C-alpha positions in Angstrom: 0.0 0.0 0.0 2.8 2.4 0.7 4.0 2.2 -2.9 0.6 3.7 -3.9 1.1 6.5 -1.3 4.6 7.1 -2.8 3.0 7.8 -6.2 1.3 10.8 -4.7 4.4 12.2 -3.0 4.2 16.0 -3.0 0.5 16.2 -3.6 -1.6 18.0 -1.0 -3.6 15.8 1.3 -7.2 16.7 0.6 -10.5 14.8 0.7 -10.2 14.5 -3.1 -6.8 12.9 -2.8 -8.0 10.5 -0.1 -10.8 9.4 -2.5 -8.3 8.9 -5.3 -6.0 6.9 -3.1 -8.9 4.7 -2.0 -9.9 4.1 -5.6 -6.3 3.3 -6.6 -5.9 0.8 -3.7 -9.1 -1.0 -4.7 -8.1 -0.9 -8.4 -4.8 -2.6 -7.5 -6.7 -5.1 -5.4 -4.8 -4.0 -2.3 -8.0 -3.2 -0.4 -11.7 -3.7 -0.4 -12.0 -0.9 2.3 -13.9 2.3 2.1 -12.8 5.8 1.4 -11.5 6.3 4.9 -8.9 3.6 4.6 -6.1 5.9 3.1 -6.3 8.2 6.2 -6.2 5.2 8.5 -3.2 3.5 6.9 -1.6 6.9 6.3 -1.5 7.3 10.1 0.2 3.9 10.4 2.8 4.9 7.8 3.4 8.2 9.7 3.7 6.4 13.0 6.3 4.1 11.4 8.2 7.2 10.2 7.7 6.5 6.5 5.9 9.7 5.7 4.2 12.8 7.0 0.6 13.5 6.2 -1.1 16.7 7.3 -4.3 18.2 6.0 -3.8 20.5 3.0 -0.1 19.9 3.0 2.0 17.8 0.6 2.6 14.2 1.4 6.2 14.0 2.5 8.1 10.7 2.2 10.9 10.5 4.7 14.3 9.0 4.0 13.2 5.8 5.6 10.1 5.8 3.4 12.3 6.3 0.3 14.5 3.4 1.4 11.4 1.2 1.9 10.1 2.1 -1.6 13.5 1.1 -3.1 13.7 -2.3 -1.4 12.7 -5.4 -3.3 9.4 -7.2 -2.4 9.5 -9.4 0.7 10.8 -8.9 4.2 12.1 -5.4 4.8 15.1 -4.3 6.7 13.8 -0.7 6.7 10.6 -1.7 8.3 12.4 -3.9 10.8 14.6 -0.9 11.8 11.6 1.5 12.0 9.7 -0.9 14.2 
């Protein structure tokens, strides 16, 4: 799911962006959740130090988030370190 968030790096977090993220997550078959799911998982990503998400501010991916995005699929040393 974080890879989808990474695609929107730099875009302002608005209700419209939240709806687009929800649609993208469903289209990629990563979720069957509702439109509030991006806000919920965004908080998890922020708590793990992968990004910062504030209302009407650009999504900011942290250095740890960039490292995670650049890792191959599978277990993640970045997530292990962040946890």
